[in-house]
PDB file of N, CA, C and O in Angstrom:
ATOM      1  N   MET A   1       0.740  -1.033   0.322  1.00  0.00           N
ATOM      2  CA  MET A   1       0.140  -0.022   0.168  1.00  0.00           C
ATOM      3  C   MET A   1       0.650   1.255   0.080  1.00  0.00           C
ATOM      4  O   MET A   1       0.036   2.106  -0.562  1.00  0.00           O
ATOM      5  N   LYS A   2       2.008   1.585   0.807  1.00  0.00           N
ATOM      6  CA  LYS A   2       2.594   2.177   0.606  1.00  0.00           C
ATOM      7  C   LYS A   2       3.893   2.926  -0.736  1.00  0.00           C
ATOM      8  O   LYS A   2       4.446   4.021  -0.827  1.00  0.00           O
ATOM      9  N   ILE A   3       3.926   1.822  -1.464  1.00  0.00           N
ATOM     10  CA  ILE A   3       4.811   2.253  -2.550  1.00  0.00           C
ATOM     11  C   ILE A   3       3.756   2.578  -3.465  1.00  0.00           C
ATOM     12  O   ILE A   3       4.079   3.526  -4.180  1.00  0.00           O
ATOM     13  N   TYR A   4       1.921   1.857  -3.836  1.00  0.00           N
ATOM     14  CA  TYR A   4       1.007   3.197  -4.251  1.00  0.00           C
ATOM     15  C   TYR A   4       1.176   4.505  -4.136  1.00  0.00           C
ATOM     16  O   TYR A   4       1.135   5.238  -5.124  1.00  0.00           O
ATOM     17  N   ALA A   5       1.381   4.936  -2.951  1.00  0.00           N
ATOM     18  CA  ALA A   5       0.814   6.478  -1.686  1.00  0.00           C
ATOM     19  C   ALA A   5       2.142   6.626  -2.558  1.00  0.00           C
ATOM     20  O   ALA A   5       1.695   6.595  -3.704  1.00  0.00           O
ATOM     21  N   LEU A   6       3.646   6.783  -2.663  1.00  0.00           N
ATOM     22  CA  LEU A   6       4.665   6.884  -2.827  1.00  0.00           C
ATOM     23  C   LEU A   6       4.456   7.551  -4.580  1.00  0.00           C
ATOM     24  O   LEU A   6       4.416   8.739  -4.901  1.00  0.00           O
ATOM     25  N   ILE A   7       4.359   6.461  -5.392  1.00  0.00           N
ATOM     26  CA  ILE A   7       4.118   6.850  -6.637  1.00  0.00           C
ATOM     27  C   ILE A   7       3.110   7.864  -6.663  1.00  0.00           C
ATOM     28  O   ILE A   7       3.333   9.034  -6.975  1.00  0.00           O
ATOM     29  N   ALA A   8       1.943   7.377  -6.315  1.00  0.00           N
ATOM     30  CA  ALA A   8       1.112   8.551  -6.427  1.00  0.00           C
ATOM     31  C   ALA A   8       1.303  10.037  -6.121  1.00  0.00           C
ATOM     32  O   ALA A   8       0.747  11.017  -6.615  1.00  0.00           O
ATOM     33  N   ALA A   9       2.304   9.931  -5.110  1.00  0.00           N
ATOM     34  CA  ALA A   9       3.070  11.149  -4.527  1.00  0.00           C
ATOM     35  C   ALA A   9       3.966  11.890  -5.536  1.00  0.00           C
ATOM     36  O   ALA A   9       4.050  13.104  -5.721  1.00  0.00           O
ATOM     37  N   SER A  10       4.812  10.580  -6.331  1.00  0.00           N
ATOM     38  CA  SER A  10       5.822  11.335  -7.617  1.00  0.00           C
ATOM     39  C   SER A  10       4.876  11.890  -7.927  1.00  0.00           C
ATOM     40  O   SER A  10       4.445  12.846  -7.281  1.00  0.00           O
ATOM     41  N   LEU A  11       4.099  11.255  -9.404  1.00  0.00           N
ATOM     42  CA  LEU A  11       3.634  11.611 -10.048  1.00  0.00           C
ATOM     43  C   LEU A  11       3.010  13.347  -9.944  1.00  0.00           C
ATOM     44  O   LEU A  11       3.332  14.301 -10.653  1.00  0.00           O
ATOM     45  N   LEU A  12       1.859  13.288  -8.597  1.00  0.00           N
ATOM     46  CA  LEU A  12       0.874  14.687  -8.129  1.00  0.00           C
ATOM     47  C   LEU A  12       2.312  15.805  -8.142  1.00  0.00           C
ATOM     48  O   LEU A  12       2.168  16.942  -8.592  1.00  0.00           O
ATOM     49  N   ALA A  13       3.609  15.354  -7.625  1.00  0.00           N
ATOM     50  CA  ALA A  13       4.948  16.639  -7.658  1.00  0.00           C
ATOM     51  C   ALA A  13       5.842  16.804  -9.100  1.00  0.00           C
ATOM     52  O   ALA A  13       6.288  17.914  -9.391  1.00  0.00           O
ATOM     53  N   LEU A  14       6.049  15.745  -9.892  1.00  0.00           N
ATOM     54  CA  LEU A  14       6.181  15.608 -10.943  1.00  0.00           C
ATOM     55  C   LEU A  14       5.045  16.158 -12.316  1.00  0.00           C
ATOM     56  O   LEU A  14       5.592  16.636 -13.310  1.00  0.00           O
ATOM     57  N   GLY A  15       3.611  16.064 -12.294  1.00  0.00           N
ATOM     58  CA  GLY A  15       2.918  16.289 -13.273  1.00  0.00           C
ATOM     59  C   GLY A  15       2.843  17.792 -13.494  1.00  0.00           C
ATOM     60  O   GLY A  15       2.379  17.955 -14.623  1.00  0.00           O
ATOM     61  N   PRO A  16       3.123  19.091 -12.851  1.00  0.00           N
ATOM     62  CA  PRO A  16       3.196  20.558 -13.045  1.00  0.00           C
ATOM     63  C   PRO A  16       4.194  20.567 -14.243  1.00  0.00           C
ATOM     64  O   PRO A  16       4.182  20.903 -15.427  1.00  0.00           O
ATOM     65  N   ALA A  17       5.186  19.955 -13.217  1.00  0.00           N
ATOM     66  CA  ALA A  17       7.340  20.768 -14.590  1.00  0.00           C
ATOM     67  C   ALA A  17       6.701  19.702 -15.589  1.00  0.00           C
ATOM     68  O   ALA A  17       6.997  20.207 -16.672  1.00  0.00           O
ATOM     69  N   ALA A  18       5.883  18.328 -15.927  1.00  0.00           N
ATOM     70  CA  ALA A  18       6.002  17.720 -17.053  1.00  0.00           C
ATOM     71  C   ALA A  18       5.240  18.929 -18.401  1.00  0.00           C
ATOM     72  O   ALA A  18       5.490  19.308 -19.546  1.00  0.00           O
ATOM     73  N   ALA A  19       4.070  19.170 -17.168  1.00  0.00           N
ATOM     74  CA  ALA A  19       3.000  20.166 -18.495  1.00  0.00           C
ATOM     75  C   ALA A  19       3.721  21.201 -18.462  1.00  0.00           C
ATOM     76  O   ALA A  19       3.298  21.624 -19.538  1.00  0.00           O
ATOM     77  N   LEU A  20       4.526  22.059 -18.118  1.00  0.00           N
ATOM     78  CA  LEU A  20       4.979  22.991 -18.035  1.00  0.00           C
ATOM     79  C   LEU A  20       6.205  22.821 -19.789  1.00  0.00           C
ATOM     80  O   LEU A  20       6.048  23.458 -20.831  1.00  0.00           O
ATOM     81  N   SER A  21       7.343  21.720 -19.477  1.00  0.00           N
ATOM     82  CA  SER A  21       8.360  21.681 -20.205  1.00  0.00           C
ATOM     83  C   SER A  21       7.950  21.387 -21.806  1.00  0.00           C
ATOM     84  O   SER A  21       8.637  21.625 -22.800  1.00  0.00           O
ATOM     85  N   ALA A  22       6.475  20.734 -21.730  1.00  0.00           N
ATOM     86  CA  ALA A  22       5.650  20.961 -23.293  1.00  0.00           C
ATOM     87  C   ALA A  22       5.271  21.464 -23.853  1.00  0.00           C
ATOM     88  O   ALA A  22       4.657  21.003 -24.815  1.00  0.00           O
ATOM     89  N   CYS A  23       5.428  23.159 -23.538  1.00  0.00           N
ATOM     90  CA  CYS A  23       5.117  24.183 -24.203  1.00  0.00           C
ATOM     91  C   CYS A  23       6.230  24.592 -24.750  1.00  0.00           C
ATOM     92  O   CYS A  23       6.445  25.474 -23.918  1.00  0.00           O
ATOM     93  N   PRO A  24       7.188  24.682 -25.527  1.00  0.00           N
ATOM     94  CA  PRO A  24       7.772  25.544 -25.577  1.00  0.00           C
ATOM     95  C   PRO A  24       7.898  27.172 -26.035  1.00  0.00           C
ATOM     96  O   PRO A  24       8.643  28.082 -25.670  1.00  0.00           O
ATOM     97  N   ALA A  25       6.857  27.083 -26.963  1.00  0.00           N
ATOM     98  CA  ALA A  25       6.482  28.098 -27.380  1.00  0.00           C
ATOM     99  C   ALA A  25       5.817  29.003 -26.569  1.00  0.00           C
ATOM    100  O   ALA A  25       5.345  29.947 -27.202  1.00  0.00           O
ATOM    101  N   HIS A  26       5.604  29.023 -25.229  1.00  0.00           N
ATOM    102  CA  HIS A  26       4.927  29.665 -24.536  1.00  0.00           C
ATOM    103  C   HIS A  26       5.397  31.171 -24.015  1.00  0.00           C
ATOM    104  O   HIS A  26       4.750  32.082 -23.497  1.00  0.00           O
ATOM    105  N   SER A  27       7.201  31.007 -24.476  1.00  0.00           N
ATOM    106  CA  SER A  27       7.827  32.282 -23.627  1.00  0.00           C
ATOM    107  C   SER A  27       8.195  32.823 -24.981  1.00  0.00           C
ATOM    108  O   SER A  27       9.311  33.343 -24.975  1.00  0.00           O
ATOM    109  N   GLU A  28       7.442  32.855 -26.392  1.00  0.00           N
ATOM    110  CA  GLU A  28       7.473  33.141 -27.585  1.00  0.00           C
ATOM    111  C   GLU A  28       6.149  33.615 -27.573  1.00  0.00           C
ATOM    112  O   GLU A  28       5.504  33.230 -28.548  1.00  0.00           O
ATOM    113  N   GLN A  29       5.693  34.150 -26.979  1.00  0.00           N
ATOM    114  CA  GLN A  29       4.490  35.095 -27.351  1.00  0.00           C
ATOM    115  C   GLN A  29       4.243  36.376 -28.245  1.00  0.00           C
ATOM    116  O   GLN A  29       4.597  37.451 -27.761  1.00  0.00           O
ATOM    117  N   ALA A  30       3.668  36.367 -29.506  1.00  0.00           N
ATOM    118  CA  ALA A  30       3.476  37.622 -29.931  1.00  0.00           C
ATOM    119  C   ALA A  30       2.900  39.191 -29.539  1.00  0.00           C
ATOM    120  O   ALA A  30       1.741  39.323 -29.146  1.00  0.00           O
ATOM    121  N   MET A  31       3.759  40.289 -29.674  1.00  0.00           N
ATOM    122  CA  MET A  31       3.006  41.221 -28.781  1.00  0.00           C
ATOM    123  C   MET A  31       2.865  41.793 -29.855  1.00  0.00           C
ATOM    124  O   MET A  31       3.524  41.562 -30.869  1.00  0.00           O
ATOM    125  N   SER A  32       1.679  42.883 -29.691  1.00  0.00           N
ATOM    126  CA  SER A  32       1.022  44.045 -30.363  1.00  0.00           C
ATOM    127  C   SER A  32       0.175  45.137 -29.941  1.00  0.00           C
ATOM    128  O   SER A  32      -0.841  45.180 -29.246  1.00  0.00           O
ATOM    129  N   CYS A  33       0.749  45.866 -30.444  1.00  0.00           N
ATOM    130  CA  CYS A  33       1.095  47.487 -29.994  1.00  0.00           C
ATOM    131  C   CYS A  33      -0.321  48.252 -30.913  1.00  0.00           C
ATOM    132  O   CYS A  33      -0.864  47.814 -31.927  1.00  0.00           O
ATOM    133  N   THR A  34      -0.607  49.377 -30.222  1.00  0.00           N
ATOM    134  CA  THR A  34      -1.343  49.740 -30.871  1.00  0.00           C
ATOM    135  C   THR A  34      -1.583  50.671 -32.234  1.00  0.00           C
ATOM    136  O   THR A  34      -0.728  50.364 -33.066  1.00  0.00           O
ATOM    137  N   SER A  35      -2.295  51.498 -32.623  1.00  0.00           N
ATOM    138  CA  SER A  35      -2.020  51.977 -33.759  1.00  0.00           C
ATOM    139  C   SER A  35      -1.286  52.789 -34.046  1.00  0.00           C
ATOM    140  O   SER A  35      -1.633  53.701 -33.295  1.00  0.00           O
ATOM    141  N   GLY A  36      -0.442  53.166 -34.640  1.00  0.00           N
ATOM    142  CA  GLY A  36       0.834  53.804 -34.631  1.00  0.00           C
ATOM    143  C   GLY A  36       2.045  53.803 -33.654  1.00  0.00           C
ATOM    144  O   GLY A  36       2.747  54.779 -33.391  1.00  0.00           O
ATOM    145  N   ASN A  37       2.172  52.540 -33.160  1.00  0.00           N
ATOM    146  CA  ASN A  37       3.496  52.244 -32.454  1.00  0.00           C
ATOM    147  C   ASN A  37       3.825  50.445 -32.806  1.00  0.00           C
ATOM    148  O   ASN A  37       3.003  49.575 -33.092  1.00  0.00           O
ATOM    149  N   VAL A  38       4.960  50.359 -32.692  1.00  0.00           N
ATOM    150  CA  VAL A  38       5.622  49.348 -32.997  1.00  0.00           C
ATOM    151  C   VAL A  38       6.424  48.827 -31.631  1.00  0.00           C
ATOM    152  O   VAL A  38       6.607  49.417 -30.566  1.00  0.00           O
ATOM    153  N   TRP A  39       6.793  47.631 -32.023  1.00  0.00           N
ATOM    154  CA  TRP A  39       7.241  46.926 -31.161  1.00  0.00           C
ATOM    155  C   TRP A  39       9.207  47.023 -30.787  1.00  0.00           C
ATOM    156  O   TRP A  39      10.110  46.319 -31.239  1.00  0.00           O
ATOM    157  N   ASP A  40       9.249  47.947 -30.013  1.00  0.00           N
ATOM    158  CA  ASP A  40      10.944  47.896 -30.005  1.00  0.00           C
ATOM    159  C   ASP A  40      11.826  46.933 -28.641  1.00  0.00           C
ATOM    160  O   ASP A  40      11.710  47.021 -27.419  1.00  0.00           O
ATOM    161  N   SER A  41      12.609  46.130 -29.415  1.00  0.00           N
ATOM    162  CA  SER A  41      13.069  44.665 -28.379  1.00  0.00           C
ATOM    163  C   SER A  41      14.129  45.397 -28.056  1.00  0.00           C
ATOM    164  O   SER A  41      14.939  44.633 -27.530  1.00  0.00           O
ATOM    165  N   ASP A  42      14.502  46.363 -28.093  1.00  0.00           N
ATOM    166  CA  ASP A  42      15.745  46.772 -27.138  1.00  0.00           C
ATOM    167  C   ASP A  42      15.316  47.006 -25.753  1.00  0.00           C
ATOM    168  O   ASP A  42      15.834  46.355 -24.845  1.00  0.00           O
ATOM    169  N   THR A  43      14.599  47.703 -25.570  1.00  0.00           N
ATOM    170  CA  THR A  43      13.557  48.330 -24.715  1.00  0.00           C
ATOM    171  C   THR A  43      12.269  47.487 -24.006  1.00  0.00           C
ATOM    172  O   THR A  43      11.875  47.668 -22.854  1.00  0.00           O
ATOM    173  N   GLU A  44      11.917  46.878 -24.621  1.00  0.00           N
ATOM    174  CA  GLU A  44      10.847  45.949 -24.815  1.00  0.00           C
ATOM    175  C   GLU A  44       9.605  46.312 -24.223  1.00  0.00           C
ATOM    176  O   GLU A  44       8.882  45.788 -23.376  1.00  0.00           O
ATOM    177  N   ARG A  45       9.549  47.509 -25.000  1.00  0.00           N
ATOM    178  CA  ARG A  45       8.132  48.706 -25.043  1.00  0.00           C
ATOM    179  C   ARG A  45       7.475  49.026 -26.399  1.00  0.00           C
ATOM    180  O   ARG A  45       8.044  48.703 -27.442  1.00  0.00           O
ATOM    181  N   CYS A  46       6.484  49.551 -26.401  1.00  0.00           N
ATOM    182  CA  CYS A  46       5.779  50.014 -27.648  1.00  0.00           C
ATOM    183  C   CYS A  46       6.284  51.293 -27.971  1.00  0.00           C
ATOM    184  O   CYS A  46       6.072  52.138 -27.101  1.00  0.00           O
ATOM    185  N   VAL A  47       6.886  51.671 -28.968  1.00  0.00           N
ATOM    186  CA  VAL A  47       7.365  53.051 -29.030  1.00  0.00           C
ATOM    187  C   VAL A  47       6.171  53.454 -30.019  1.00  0.00           C
ATOM    188  O   VAL A  47       5.454  52.584 -30.514  1.00  0.00           O
ATOM    189  N   PRO A  48       5.957  55.088 -30.334  1.00  0.00           N
ATOM    190  CA  PRO A  48       6.420  55.630 -32.020  1.00  0.00           C
ATOM    191  C   PRO A  48       6.641  55.303 -33.166  1.00  0.00           C
ATOM    192  O   PRO A  48       7.809  55.508 -33.497  1.00  0.00           O
ATOM    193  N   ASN A  49       5.933  54.825 -34.015  1.00  0.00           N
ATOM    194  CA  ASN A  49       6.464  54.704 -35.021  1.00  0.00           C
ATOM    195  C   ASN A  49       6.566  55.781 -36.074  1.00  0.00           C
ATOM    196  O   ASN A  49       5.733  56.067 -36.934  1.00  0.00           O
ATOM    197  N   VAL A  50       8.155  56.511 -35.765  1.00  0.00           N
ATOM    198  CA  VAL A  50       8.885  57.495 -36.489  1.00  0.00           C
ATOM    199  C   VAL A  50       9.563  56.743 -38.335  1.00  0.00           C
ATOM    200  O   VAL A  50      10.474  55.952 -38.581  1.00  0.00           O
ATOM    201  N   THR A  51       8.709  57.383 -39.130  1.00  0.00           N
ATOM    202  CA  THR A  51       9.125  56.906 -40.537  1.00  0.00           C
ATOM    203  C   THR A  51      10.160  58.102 -40.915  1.00  0.00           C
ATOM    204  O   THR A  51       9.768  59.047 -40.231  1.00  0.00           O
ATOM    205  N   GLY A  52      11.172  58.484 -41.589  1.00  0.00           N
ATOM    206  CA  GLY A  52      11.577  59.786 -42.630  1.00  0.00           C
ATOM    207  C   GLY A  52      13.083  59.838 -42.057  1.00  0.00           C
ATOM    208  O   GLY A  52      13.882  60.666 -42.495  1.00  0.00           O
TER     209      GLY A  52
END
């Protein structure tokens, strides 16, 4: 009976880590800015679109 409890506890402890590792694109989310702004990857903010 103790072995089943140990297995169940291990699965419950490692389950969230396995679920998070299965989503590699999670950190590569697309950023969208309001109209007239563009994403500046250096400052990681939306900045006004300056042309010219």
